[in-house]
C-alpha positions in Angstrom: -23.6 -11.2 -27.2 -27.0 -11.2 -29.0 -27.6 -8.6 -31.5 -29.7 -5.8 -30.1 -29.1 -6.8 -26.5 -28.4 -3.9 -24.3 -24.8 -3.7 -22.9 -23.4 -2.2 -19.8 -23.1 1.0 -21.5 -26.9 1.3 -21.5 -27.9 -0.2 -18.2 -25.0 0.8 -15.7 -25.2 4.5 -14.8 -22.3 6.5 -13.5 -19.4 5.1 -15.6 -17.6 6.4 -18.5 -17.2 3.9 -21.3 -14.9 4.2 -24.3 -16.6 5.9 -27.1 -17.7 3.8 -30.2 -15.1 5.7 -32.2 -12.3 5.0 -29.9 -13.3 1.2 -29.7 -13.5 0.9 -33.5 -10.1 2.6 -33.8 -8.3 0.4 -31.2 -9.9 -2.8 -32.7 -9.0 -1.8 -36.2 -5.4 -1.1 -35.2 -5.1 -4.5 -33.5 -4.7 -3.4 -29.8 -8.0 -4.8 -28.7 -9.0 -8.3 -29.7 -12.8 -8.2 -29.0 -12.5 -11.1 -26.6 -13.9 -11.6 -23.0 -12.1 -13.1 -20.1 -14.3 -16.3 -20.5 -13.3 -16.5 -24.1 -9.7 -16.9 -23.0 -10.9 -19.5 -20.2 -12.7 -21.4 -22.9 -9.8 -21.4 -25.3 -7.5 -22.9 -22.6 -10.1 -25.6 -21.5 -10.3 -26.6 -25.2 -6.6 -26.5 -26.0 -5.0 -27.9 -22.9 -8.0 -29.3 -20.9 -5.8 -31.5 -18.4 -3.2 -28.9 -17.9 -2.7 -27.5 -14.2 -4.4 -24.1 -14.3 -4.4 -23.0 -10.8 -3.2 -24.3 -7.4 -3.6 -22.9 -4.0 -2.6 -24.2 -0.4 -5.2 -27.1 -0.6 -6.4 -27.5 -4.3 -5.1 -28.0 -7.8 -7.4 -27.8 -10.8 -7.0 -28.1 -14.5 -8.4 -25.6 -17.1 -11.3 -28.0 -17.9 -12.2 -28.3 -14.2 -11.9 -24.4 -13.7 -14.3 -24.0 -16.7 -16.8 -26.6 -15.3 -16.7 -25.2 -11.8 -17.0 -21.5 -12.7 -19.8 -22.4 -15.2 -21.6 -24.1 -12.3 -21.2 -21.2 -10.1 -22.6 -19.0 -12.8 -25.7 -21.1 -12.9 -26.1 -21.0 -9.2 -25.7 -17.2 -9.2 -28.2 -16.8 -12.0 -30.7 -18.9 -10.3 -30.2 -16.9 -7.2 -31.2 -13.7 -9.0 -27.8 -12.2 -10.2 -28.5 -10.5 -13.5 -26.6 -9.0 -16.4 -24.9 -5.7 -15.1 -25.3 -6.5 -11.3 -22.3 -6.0 -9.1 -21.0 -8.5 -6.7 -18.3 -7.8 -4.0 -15.4 -10.3 -3.6 -13.7 -10.0 -0.2 -11.5 -13.0 -0.5 -8.0 -14.1 0.1 -5.7 -16.1 -2.2 -7.9 -19.2 -3.0 -8.9 -20.8 -6.1 -12.6 -20.2 -5.1 -11.9 -16.5 -6.1 -11.6 -17.4 -9.7 -14.7 -19.7 -9.7 -16.6 -16.4 -8.7 -14.6 -14.1 -11.0 -15.3 -16.2 -14.1 -18.8 -17.2 -12.9 -19.8 -13.7 -12.7 -18.4 -12.7 -16.0 -20.0 -15.6 -17.6 -23.3 -14.0 -16.9 -22.3 -10.5 -17.6 -22.1 -9.6 -13.8 -19.4 -7.5 -12.4 -17.0 -8.7 -9.7 -15.8 -5.9 -7.3 -12.3 -6.5 -6.2 -12.2 -6.1 -2.5 -9.0 -6.4 -0.6 -8.3 -8.5 2.5 -7.4 -5.5 4.5 -10.6 -3.7 3.9 -12.8 -3.5 7.0 -16.3 -2.2 7.8 -15.8 1.4 6.4 -14.4 0.3 3.0 -16.7 -2.7 2.5 -19.8 -0.6 3.5 -18.6 2.0 0.8 -18.0 -0.5 -1.8 -21.5 -2.1 -1.5 -23.2 1.2 -1.4 -21.3 2.7 -4.5 -22.0 -0.3 -6.6 -25.5 -1.1 -5.3 -24.1 -4.7 -5.0 -26.4 -7.7 -5.5 -24.2 -10.0 -3.4 -20.9 -10.5 -1.6 -18.7 -13.4 -0.9 -16.3 -13.4 2.1 -13.9 -15.7 3.8 -14.9 -17.8 6.8 -12.5 -19.3 9.2 -10.0 -16.3 9.1 -8.6 -14.4 12.1 -10.9 -11.5 11.3 -14.7 -12.2 11.4 -15.7 -11.1 7.8 -19.2 -12.6 8.1 -19.8 -10.7 11.4 -18.7 -7.5 9.7 -21.2 -7.9 6.9 -24.1 -8.9 9.3 -23.4 -5.6 11.0 -23.9 -3.4 7.8 -26.2 -5.5 5.5 -29.4 -3.9 6.7 -28.1 -0.6 5.3 -28.4 -2.1 1.8 -31.9 -3.1 0.6 -30.4 -4.5 -2.8 -27.9 -6.7 -1.1 -29.5 -10.1 -1.3 -27.0 -12.8 -1.7 -24.4 -14.0 0.9 -21.7 -16.4 0.2 -18.9 -17.8 2.2 -15.7 -19.5 1.2 -13.5 -21.7 3.5 -15.9 -22.5 6.2 -19.4 -23.2 7.5 -22.2 -20.8 6.3 -24.3 -19.3 9.1 -28.0 -18.8 8.8 -29.0 -16.8 5.6 -25.7 -17.5 3.9 -24.6 -20.1 1.3 -21.3 -22.0 1.3 -19.4 -22.0 -2.0 -18.2 -25.5 -1.5 -21.8 -26.7 -1.1 -22.8 -24.9 -4.3 -20.0 -26.6 -6.2 -21.1 -30.0 -5.1 -24.6 -29.4 -6.6 -24.5 -30.2 -10.3 -27.1 -27.6 -11.2 -25.9 -27.9 -14.9 -28.0 -31.0 -15.2 -31.1 -28.8 -14.9 -30.3 -26.8 -18.0 -29.7 -27.3 -21.6 -26.2 -27.3 -23.0 -25.2 -23.7 -24.2 -27.7 -22.0 -21.9 -25.1 -19.6 -20.5 -24.1 -18.5 -24.1 -27.1 -16.1 -24.0 -25.5 -14.1 -21.5 -22.0 -13.5 -23.0 -21.0 -10.0 -22.3 -19.9 -7.5 -24.9 -15.9 -7.2 -24.9 -16.5 -3.4 -24.0 -18.5 -4.3 -20.9 -17.0 -4.1 -17.4 -15.1 -7.3 -16.6 -14.3 -6.2 -13.1 -14.3 -3.1 -10.8 -10.9 -2.5 -9.4 -10.5 -0.2 -6.5 -8.0 2.5 -5.9 -5.2 1.5 -3.5 -4.5 4.7 -1.9 -3.7 5.0 1.8 -6.2 7.9 2.4 -9.8 8.1 1.8 -12.5 5.6 0.5 -11.6 3.4 -2.4 -12.5 4.9 -5.8 -14.2 2.5 -8.4 -12.1 1.8 -11.5 -14.0 0.0 -14.2 -11.8 -2.2 -16.4 -13.4 -3.6 -19.6 -12.6 -7.0 -21.1 -10.8 -5.4 -24.2 -8.6 -2.8 -22.2 -7.7 -5.4 -19.5 -6.9 -8.2 -21.9 -4.8 -5.7 -24.0 -2.8 -4.9 -21.0 -2.4 -8.7 -20.1 -1.1 -9.3 -23.5 1.3 -6.5 -23.4 2.7 -7.3 -19.9 3.0 -11.0 -21.0 5.4 -9.9 -23.9 7.2 -7.5 -21.6 7.9 -10.2 -18.9 8.5 -13.0 -21.3 5.6 -15.2 -20.5 5.0 -18.5 -22.5 2.4 -21.3 -22.2 4.9 -23.1 -20.1 5.3 -20.2 -17.5 4.2 -20.7 -13.9 3.2 -17.6 -12.0 3.2 -17.2 -8.1 1.0 -14.7 -6.5 2.2 -13.8 -3.0 0.2 -10.5 -3.0 -3.7 -10.1 -2.7 -5.2 -12.0 -5.5 -7.8 -9.4 -6.5 -5.5 -6.5 -6.5 -4.8 -5.0 -9.9 -1.1 -5.7 -9.7 -1.7 -9.3 -9.4 -4.1 -9.4 -12.3 -1.9 -7.3 -14.7 1.4 -9.0 -14.1 0.5 -12.7 -13.0 -3.0 -14.0 -13.4 -3.9 -12.0 -16.5 -0.9 -12.8 -18.6 -1.1 -16.5 -17.5 -4.8 -16.7 -18.5 -3.9 -15.2 -21.9 -1.1 -17.6 -22.5 -2.6 -20.7 -21.0 0.0 -20.8 -18.3 -0.2 -22.0 -14.6 -1.0 -19.9 -11.6 0.1 -20.7 -8.0 -1.6 -18.9 -5.2 -0.4 -18.5 -1.5 -2.0 -16.7 1.3 1.3 -16.3 3.1 3.6 -13.1 2.4 6.4 -14.9 4.1 9.5 -15.8 2.0 9.6 -19.4 3.1 6.1 -20.3 1.9 7.1 -18.6 -1.5 10.3 -20.6 -1.7 8.5 -24.0 -1.1 6.0 -23.2 -3.8 8.9 -22.1 -6.3 10.5 -25.5 -5.9 7.3 -27.6 -5.8 5.8 -26.1 -8.9 8.9 -24.8 -11.0 7.7 -21.2 -10.6 9.2 -19.0 -13.4 7.4 -15.6 -12.7 6.4 -13.7 -9.6 5.7 -10.0 -8.4 7.0 -8.5 -5.2 6.7 -5.1 -3.6 10.2 -3.7 -2.7 9.7 -4.6 1.1 9.2 -8.2 0.0 12.4 -8.1 -2.0 14.2 -7.0 1.1 12.6 -9.9 3.0 13.8 -12.3 0.4 17.3 -10.9 0.6 17.5 -11.1 4.3 16.1 -14.8 4.3 19.5 -16.1 3.0 19.7 -19.2 5.3 16.1 -20.3 4.6 16.5 -19.5 0.9 19.5 -21.7 0.6 17.4 -24.7 1.5 15.5 -24.6 -1.6 15.8 -24.9 -5.4 14.9 -21.6 -6.8 16.6 -22.1 -10.1 13.3 -22.2 -12.1 12.5 -18.6 -11.2 13.3 -16.5 -14.3 11.5 -13.1 -13.9 10.6 -11.1 -10.9 8.4 -8.1 -11.4 8.6 -5.2 -8.8 6.1 -2.4 -8.5 3.9 -0.4 -6.0 7.0 1.6 -4.6 10.3 2.7 -6.0 12.9 -0.1 -6.0 16.2 0.9 -4.4 19.0 0.1 -6.7 20.9 -2.1 -4.3 17.8 -4.3 -4.1 17.5 -4.5 -7.9 21.2 -5.3 -8.0 20.8 -8.1 -5.4 18.0 -9.6 -7.5 19.9 -9.5 -10.7 23.3 -10.7 -9.2 22.6 -12.7 -6.2 19.2 -14.4 -6.9 20.1 -14.4 -10.7 16.7 -13.5 -12.1 15.7 -11.0 -14.7 13.7 -8.0 -13.5 10.6 -6.2 -14.7 11.0 -3.0 -12.7 7.8 -1.1 -13.4 5.3 1.6 -12.5 1.6 0.9 -12.8 -1.8 1.8 -11.6 -5.3 0.3 -11.4 -6.4 3.3 -13.5 -4.4 2.0 -16.4 -1.2 3.7 -17.0 1.8 1.5 -17.0 5.5 2.1 -17.6 7.9 -1.0 -17.8 11.3 -2.2 -18.2 11.4 -5.5 -20.3 12.6 -8.6 -18.8 15.8 -8.6 -20.9 16.8 -5.0 -20.7 20.3 -4.0 -19.6 21.1 -4.0 -15.9 21.5 -0.2 -15.4 17.9 0.7 -16.6 16.5 -1.9 -14.3 18.2 -0.4 -11.3 17.4 3.3 -11.9 14.4 3.5 -14.1 11.0 2.0 -14.8 11.5 1.9 -18.5 9.2 2.9 -21.2 5.3 3.1 -21.6 3.8 -0.3 -22.2 2.3 0.8 -25.5 4.1 3.5 -27.5 2.4 5.7 -29.9 -0.4 8.2 -30.1 -3.1 5.7 -29.1 -1.6 5.4 -25.6 0.0 8.8 -24.5 2.0 9.0 -21.4 3.4 12.3 -20.9 5.0 14.5 -18.2 3.3 17.8 -17.6 4.0 20.9 -15.5 1.1 22.6 -13.5 0.1 24.5 -16.7 -0.3 21.2 -18.5 2.7 21.7 -20.7 5.1 18.9 -21.6 8.3 19.0 -19.6 11.8 18.8 -21.2 14.1 15.9 -20.9 15.3 15.6 -17.3 12.7 17.9 -15.8 10.4 16.5 -13.1 6.6 16.9 -13.5 3.4 14.9 -13.1 2.8 11.8 -15.1 -0.4 12.0 -17.1 -2.1 9.5 -19.6 -4.7 9.3 -22.1 -5.4 6.5 -24.4 -6.5 2.9 -24.9 -5.3 1.6 -21.4 -6.7 4.1 -18.9 -10.1 4.7 -17.4 -12.2 7.6 -18.7 -13.4 8.3 -15.3 -13.9 7.0 -11.8 -17.2 5.1 -11.1 -20.0 7.3 -9.9 -17.6 10.0 -8.7 -17.9 13.3 -10.6 -16.1 15.4 -8.0 -13.0 13.2 -8.2 -13.2 13.1 -11.9 -13.3 16.9 -12.1 -9.9 16.9 -10.2 -8.2 13.9 -12.0 -9.0 14.8 -15.6 -8.2 17.9 -17.6 -10.1 19.4 -20.5 -8.1 17.3 -23.0 -9.1 14.1 -21.2 -5.7 13.4 -19.8 -5.6 11.5 -16.4 -3.5 13.2 -13.8 -1.9 10.6 -11.6 -0.3 12.7 -8.9 2.9 10.8 -9.5 6.2 12.8 -10.2 8.5 11.5 -13.0 11.3 12.6 -15.1 12.4 11.3 -18.5 16.0 10.5 -19.4 17.7 11.3 -22.8 17.2 7.6 -23.6 13.5 8.0 -23.1 13.1 5.9 -20.0 11.1 7.1 -17.1 12.3 7.7 -13.5 10.2 7.8 -10.4 10.6 10.9 -8.5 7.8 10.8 -5.9 4.3 12.0 -5.3 3.1 15.5 -6.2 1.4 16.0 -2.7 4.8 15.4 -1.1 6.6 18.2 -3.2 7.5 21.3 -1.2 7.9 24.8 -2.7 10.7 26.6 -1.1 11.4 30.2 -2.1 9.7 29.7 -5.5 11.6 26.5 -6.1 10.0 23.1 -6.2 11.9 20.7 -3.9 11.1 16.9 -4.7 11.0 14.0 -2.2 13.4 11.8 -4.1 16.1 14.6 -4.1 15.7 15.1 -0.4 16.0 11.4 0.2 19.3 11.5 -1.8 20.5 14.3 0.3 19.7 12.5 3.5 21.5 9.2 2.3 24.5 11.1 1.1 24.7 13.6 3.9 26.4 11.3 6.5 23.3 10.9 8.6 22.4 14.6 8.8 19.0 16.0 7.8 18.7 17.9 4.6 17.4 21.4 4.9 14.7 22.7 2.9 
């Protein structure tokens, strides 16, 4: 970025960037590389231009093609009025077009807001308003009418000016992403024109959204430096190489997909395969077709894979080496099935869009994969993950308390949400996750439930995981609290 140019720190209100002292310390210690996501794209396009970068249900593109198309979209967005520091909502499914916009927006220092396919009028209206979004891209041709939804709320937002559709025809007042890709706008500009808009590595590279089941989504700013640090770290933990092929069967914009699949693949120059379908059959087909080596499932998907035995036997899944599992606690019997019957290595982990992450390595012993989520991704004082009681005191080994985090991977505050920040952060800067954990003598963390589910009975805290075990072991009877 040009010397003296203002950064997101100066032009975006309501977010809480890392301090200059923190940034210098994390860079000096080698945690942060001072790169942007487009720096990684450019590296891959230069080193392996003809290698398959992304594939979806209809399209395959190389790293060079991805660079060219995302740059073209960046120029179209710039010409349409998208400026450095503007926010742009991506309400999209698992298609390559998502990444044209993700990289195109980052190329000009704008910020993609990661909407989820399940979000509807309430959430999308909130996301646009919270971020004063300049534009939005939605899918056309889906079962749900996303265009009609936006048409019904757009007049509430005077700053919302740009309307894009992917996957179908554009109605009046909208632009079709495929048509923009067909216009070689780069011929109107001098080579290197986009270089002037390169963001600072400590700018926001995307705005993730809280994935809770209650309330409106909270904005979670992730910077280039902290996100790339996490991609690099997870890549080591999950055994990624430049030859890896990652399958994304969960929403492409979700933090879990970025941290465990697309991010590490981008960092390593690997290949990403997208599918819109959560069904096992489609995943099995893609594993066989592309030689998929890595994927991520939520526990219920693991059970679907296990129960799809007859269909599974029709496909060659021998390329699959590592399965990440997160979002919910994985039952030991499902972990054992994956390790024994599917014959893959696991990365049983706990993670949050806010940044904290605790992981087992792909090659760790079987017992910890079945019963724990391993160790913090980064160990040491620069990335503290602890277990506190209600008095913000560290718990002893084996005791259950709340997981808290403070350091180079987690946010410093939700976006434009002072009330939530007052509840979520303590006076020492620790982020309180609301998740209950315990720590074994070997240092590995065990998920125990959510703090809001804890019950106090006669002055004693009773935890949901313990209740669940009582129900399982009690011969079908209900545990009494």
